[in-house]
C-alpha positions in Angstrom: 35.4 70.1 -0.2 36.1 72.7 -2.9 35.7 76.2 -1.6 33.5 77.3 -4.5 32.4 80.5 -2.9 35.8 81.9 -3.7 35.6 81.1 -7.4 34.6 84.3 -9.2 36.5 84.9 -12.5 34.6 88.1 -13.2 35.0 89.6 -9.7 35.6 93.4 -10.0 33.6 93.7 -13.3 30.5 95.9 -13.0 27.6 95.5 -15.5 24.7 97.8 -16.1 21.7 95.8 -17.4 19.0 97.8 -19.1 17.3 94.7 -20.4 14.0 93.0 -19.8 12.4 89.7 -20.8 14.9 87.0 -21.4 17.7 87.8 -23.9 19.8 90.6 -22.3 18.9 89.4 -18.8 20.3 85.9 -19.7 23.6 87.6 -20.5 23.5 89.5 -17.2 22.8 86.3 -15.4 25.8 84.5 -16.8 28.1 87.4 -16.0 26.6 87.6 -12.5 27.0 83.9 -12.0 30.7 84.2 -12.3 31.2 87.1 -10.0 30.4 90.3 -11.9 28.3 92.9 -10.0 25.2 93.3 -12.2 23.0 96.3 -11.6 19.6 95.7 -13.3 17.7 98.9 -14.1 13.9 98.4 -14.0 11.0 100.8 -14.7 8.9 102.1 -11.8 5.9 100.2 -10.5 5.9 97.2 -12.9 9.6 96.5 -13.4 10.7 93.8 -15.9 7.7 92.2 -17.6 9.2 88.8 -16.7 8.1 89.4 -13.1 4.5 88.6 -14.1 5.3 85.9 -16.7 4.0 82.4 -15.7 3.0 83.9 -12.4 1.5 81.1 -10.3 1.3 83.1 -7.0 2.2 86.4 -5.5 3.8 89.2 -7.5 7.1 87.8 -8.8 7.4 84.7 -10.9 9.9 81.8 -10.5 11.0 82.7 -14.1 12.1 86.2 -12.9 13.8 84.8 -9.8 15.7 82.3 -12.0 16.9 84.6 -14.9 17.8 87.5 -12.6 19.7 85.6 -9.9 22.9 87.2 -8.7 21.8 90.7 -9.6 20.8 93.9 -7.9 17.6 95.7 -8.9 17.3 99.5 -9.0 14.3 101.5 -10.2 14.9 104.4 -12.7 12.5 105.8 -15.2 14.5 106.2 -18.5 11.8 108.4 -19.9 12.7 111.1 -17.4 15.7 113.5 -17.4 16.7 112.2 -13.9 16.6 108.6 -14.9 18.7 109.1 -18.0 21.3 111.3 -16.1 21.7 108.6 -13.5 22.1 105.9 -16.2 25.0 108.0 -17.7 26.4 108.5 -14.2 26.3 104.8 -13.5 27.8 104.0 -16.9 30.9 105.9 -15.9 31.4 103.3 -13.1 30.6 100.2 -15.2 32.6 98.0 -17.6 29.7 96.6 -19.6 26.2 97.9 -20.5 23.6 95.3 -21.7 20.4 96.4 -23.4 17.7 94.7 -25.5 15.4 97.6 -26.4 14.2 98.0 -30.0 17.1 99.5 -32.1 17.0 103.3 -31.9 15.4 103.4 -28.5 18.5 104.3 -26.5 19.3 106.9 -29.2 15.8 108.4 -28.9 16.2 108.7 -25.2 19.6 110.5 -25.7 21.7 107.7 -24.2 22.9 106.0 -27.4 26.5 104.7 -27.8 28.0 108.1 -28.7 26.6 109.7 -25.5 27.6 106.6 -23.4 31.1 106.7 -24.9 31.5 110.4 -23.9 30.6 109.4 -20.4 32.9 106.3 -20.4 35.3 105.9 -23.3 36.1 102.3 -22.2 32.5 101.1 -21.8 31.5 97.9 -23.7 28.0 98.2 -25.1 26.2 94.9 -25.8 23.0 95.3 -27.7 20.5 92.4 -28.2 17.7 92.9 -30.7 15.4 90.8 -32.9 17.2 91.4 -36.2 20.3 93.5 -35.3 21.1 97.2 -35.2 21.4 97.6 -39.1 19.6 96.3 -42.1 16.0 96.7 -43.5 14.4 94.7 -40.7 16.3 96.3 -37.8 13.6 98.8 -36.6 10.9 96.0 -36.4 9.9 94.7 -33.0 10.3 91.0 -32.8 10.1 88.2 -30.3 12.0 84.9 -30.2 9.2 83.0 -32.0 9.7 85.1 -35.1 13.5 85.1 -34.9 13.5 81.3 -34.5 11.4 81.0 -37.6 13.6 83.3 -39.6 16.8 81.6 -38.4 15.8 78.3 -40.0 15.2 76.6 -36.7 11.4 76.3 -36.5 11.2 74.6 -39.9 13.1 71.6 -38.5 11.2 71.1 -35.3 8.3 68.6 -35.2 7.0 65.7 -37.3 7.3 65.7 -41.1 3.5 65.2 -41.6 2.5 68.2 -39.4 3.2 71.9 -39.3 6.4 73.0 -37.6 6.2 73.5 -33.8 7.9 75.6 -31.2 10.2 74.1 -28.6 8.9 74.6 -25.1 11.4 77.3 -24.0 12.4 80.7 -25.4 15.5 79.1 -27.0 16.1 82.1 -29.4 16.3 84.5 -26.5 18.5 82.3 -24.4 21.0 81.5 -27.2 21.2 85.3 -28.0 21.9 85.8 -24.3 24.7 83.3 -24.5 26.2 85.1 -27.5 25.8 88.5 -25.7 27.7 87.2 -22.7 30.4 85.7 -24.9 30.7 88.9 -26.9 30.9 91.0 -23.6 33.6 88.8 -22.2 35.5 88.8 -25.5 35.4 92.7 -25.6 36.4 92.8 -22.0 39.4 90.6 -22.8 40.4 92.8 -25.8 40.1 95.9 -23.7 42.4 94.5 -21.0 44.8 93.0 -23.5 45.2 96.4 -25.1 45.7 98.2 -21.8 49.4 98.9 -22.6 48.6 100.4 -26.0 48.5 104.1 -26.3 45.0 104.2 -27.8 42.1 102.2 -26.3 39.7 100.1 -28.3 37.6 102.3 -30.7 33.9 102.6 -30.0 32.9 100.5 -33.1 34.8 97.5 -31.6 33.2 97.9 -28.2 29.6 97.7 -29.6 28.5 94.0 -29.6 25.5 93.6 -31.8 23.5 90.4 -31.2 20.5 89.6 -33.3 18.1 86.8 -32.3 17.6 85.5 -35.8 21.4 85.4 -36.4 22.0 83.6 -33.1 19.6 80.9 -34.3 21.1 80.8 -37.8 24.5 80.2 -36.3 23.1 77.1 -34.5 21.9 75.5 -37.8 25.1 73.6 -38.6 25.4 73.0 -42.3 21.8 73.8 -43.3 22.9 76.7 -45.6 26.0 75.2 -47.3 24.2 71.8 -47.9 21.5 73.8 -49.7 23.9 76.0 -51.6 26.3 73.2 -52.5 23.9 70.4 -53.3 20.4 71.9 -53.4 19.5 69.8 -50.3 16.4 70.9 -48.4 16.3 69.7 -44.8 13.0 68.5 -43.5 11.5 67.9 -40.1 12.3 64.4 -38.8 10.4 64.3 -35.5 12.4 62.5 -32.8 15.1 61.6 -35.3 18.2 63.5 -36.6 18.6 63.9 -40.4 20.8 61.2 -41.9 21.4 59.3 -38.7 19.7 56.0 -37.8 18.5 54.4 -35.6 18.3 57.3 -33.2 14.9 58.2 -31.7 12.6 58.1 -28.7 10.7 54.9 -27.9 7.8 54.1 -25.6 8.3 51.4 -23.0 5.9 48.9 -21.4 5.1 51.3 -18.5 4.3 54.2 -20.8 7.6 56.1 -20.0 9.9 56.9 -22.9 13.6 56.5 -23.5 16.0 57.9 -26.1 18.4 55.4 -27.7 21.2 56.7 -29.9 22.5 53.5 -31.4 23.5 54.9 -34.7 27.3 54.5 -34.6 28.5 51.8 -37.0 30.4 49.9 -34.3 27.4 50.1 -31.9 24.7 49.1 -34.4 25.3 45.3 -34.6 25.6 45.0 -30.8 22.4 47.1 -30.5 20.4 44.9 -32.8 21.5 41.7 -31.0 20.5 43.3 -27.7 17.0 43.9 -29.0 16.9 40.3 -30.2 17.1 41.1 -33.9 20.3 39.3 -35.1 18.9 39.3 -38.6 19.3 43.1 -38.7 22.7 42.9 -37.1 24.0 40.6 -39.8 22.3 42.4 -42.7 25.4 43.6 -44.8 23.2 46.4 -46.3 22.8 48.0 -42.8 26.5 48.4 -42.2 26.5 52.1 -43.1 24.5 55.0 -41.7 23.2 56.1 -45.2 21.6 52.7 -45.7 20.2 52.6 -42.2 18.7 56.0 -42.7 16.9 54.7 -45.8 15.4 51.9 -43.7 14.8 54.0 -40.6 11.1 53.1 -40.4 11.9 49.4 -40.3 14.6 49.9 -37.7 12.5 52.1 -35.5 9.6 49.6 -35.6 12.0 46.9 -34.5 13.3 48.9 -31.5 9.8 50.1 -30.6 8.6 46.5 -30.5 11.4 45.6 -28.1 10.9 48.6 -25.8 7.2 47.8 -25.6 8.0 44.5 -23.9 10.2 46.1 -21.2 9.7 48.8 -18.6 11.8 51.9 -18.8 14.1 50.7 -16.0 14.6 47.3 -17.6 15.2 48.6 -21.1 17.8 51.1 -19.9 19.6 48.5 -17.7 19.8 46.0 -20.7 21.0 48.7 -23.1 23.5 50.1 -20.6 25.0 46.7 -20.0 25.4 46.2 -23.8 27.1 49.6 -24.0 24.3 51.2 -26.2 23.9 55.0 -25.5 20.5 55.5 -24.0 18.6 57.5 -21.4 15.2 58.3 -20.0 13.2 61.3 -21.1 13.1 63.4 -17.9 10.4 65.6 -16.5 11.0 68.2 -13.9 10.3 65.6 -11.2 13.0 63.3 -12.6 15.5 66.1 -12.8 14.9 67.0 -9.2 15.7 63.5 -7.9 18.5 62.6 -10.3 21.8 61.6 -8.7 24.0 62.9 -11.4 22.6 66.4 -11.2 22.7 66.3 -7.4 26.4 65.1 -7.4 27.4 68.3 -9.2 25.2 70.7 -7.2 23.1 71.3 -10.4 19.8 71.6 -8.5 20.2 74.2 -5.7 17.5 74.5 -3.1 16.8 77.9 -1.6 14.0 79.8 0.1 12.2 82.0 -2.4 9.6 84.7 -2.0 6.6 84.9 -4.3 6.1 88.5 -3.1 3.4 87.3 -0.7 5.0 84.3 1.1 8.3 82.6 1.4 8.5 79.0 0.0 11.3 77.0 1.6 13.7 74.7 -0.2 12.7 75.4 -3.9 15.1 73.8 -6.5 16.7 76.2 -9.0 19.0 75.2 -11.9 22.7 75.5 -11.0 25.5 77.5 -12.6 27.0 76.3 -15.9 29.9 75.7 -16.7 31.3 73.9 -13.6 34.5 75.3 -12.2 36.2 73.6 -9.2 34.3 70.3 -9.3 30.7 71.3 -8.6 28.3 74.1 -9.7 29.1 77.4 -8.0 26.5 78.4 -5.5 23.7 80.8 -6.5 24.4 83.8 -4.2 21.0 85.4 -4.5 17.8 84.8 -6.4 16.2 87.5 -8.6 15.8 90.6 -6.4 12.6 92.4 -5.4 11.8 95.4 -7.5 14.1 98.3 -6.5 15.6 96.3 -3.7 19.0 97.9 -4.2 18.2 101.4 -5.4 19.4 103.2 -2.3 22.4 100.9 -1.9 23.6 101.4 -5.5 23.1 105.2 -5.6 25.0 105.5 -2.3 27.8 103.0 -2.9 28.4 103.5 -6.7 27.5 107.1 -7.1 28.3 108.3 -3.6 25.0 110.2 -3.3 23.9 111.5 0.1 20.7 110.3 1.8 19.0 113.5 0.9 19.9 113.3 -2.8 18.7 109.7 -2.8 15.4 110.6 -1.3 14.9 113.3 -4.0 15.5 110.7 -6.7 13.4 108.0 -5.2 10.4 110.3 -4.8 10.7 111.8 -8.2 11.0 108.4 -9.8 7.9 107.1 -8.1 9.9 104.2 -6.7 8.3 104.5 -3.3 4.9 102.9 -4.0 
């Protein structure tokens, strides 16, 4: 057995998370997953809005428990003098500050980068916003749906004969969160690498500015250069991928679907023989991807006719034996009983509180990337609101019980 509990590359790093919703908290989750101490600051009474998103029971959603795992929750009101003073005090003891308020909000509260930098001239400040900290759109509020549309992503999702659709998760927020985590670790590396230099890293290089729309744009591969170089306008292709055929999802005899990506030149002939269409395998015109893309409707119809005669399990077995890349389209139920995920500890079952009752043995997604052979264990699920307020004020700031009581009462945290 690998002793995974000891693997914590970011042990000793302390993060102050002033984020809510999904973007900045995803960055905090990633840093926490790999051993950083993440102190999440939540507003009194309601806390992070995510606590009530997709709430099926109780007071705290599974979404909150998932995105805020491996963190501590403290309650501070940033609209009060005390709350802001304590944020600055905590910042002195932290390596990274994460925030995803509207640009200008921290400045308005008197805790912008200049003030934070006075408190801690080594602090890395990672800011996530809809459109970035500068530019004409910067002050506008924005959610992932808008950023995904502006980033060029939404236009390509869905079927060509219908309006573009949204994917079923807040992908813009999550990808921005990934960039925020990468930017934070990169800045941390730079700071440590320059330890021996006389001067530290200037403030401008310690502010990481992540915009949701830019995070999506950066995922769009050659969308822009293909347009600028050749005037190409990409269009939605449904279950297909532009310029690649045959690659799509197909319905089987039992109503379940599979994805088959048999678009490699070397695979194609084998694939066509497997689906009992040697005529297509031997067609010299179909030897290249461009020609196959031109005849994609015909190829998809041939594959669909074959899958319709087989159950999902049969079709996958036959394709697998023929070495044609394929797989089932999984639901949550499929994921939870899959051997591959289980073998790498990618579904971790823990007791979880809804705020009203404890549910035993609920599966949560594991920690990615894998280090040491299997997914690292989730140490704690998303905390209850203010669960660690007293602990953090005592341990990080060295406050006395009396001082803590004063803060807790003034902050309305005892409700």
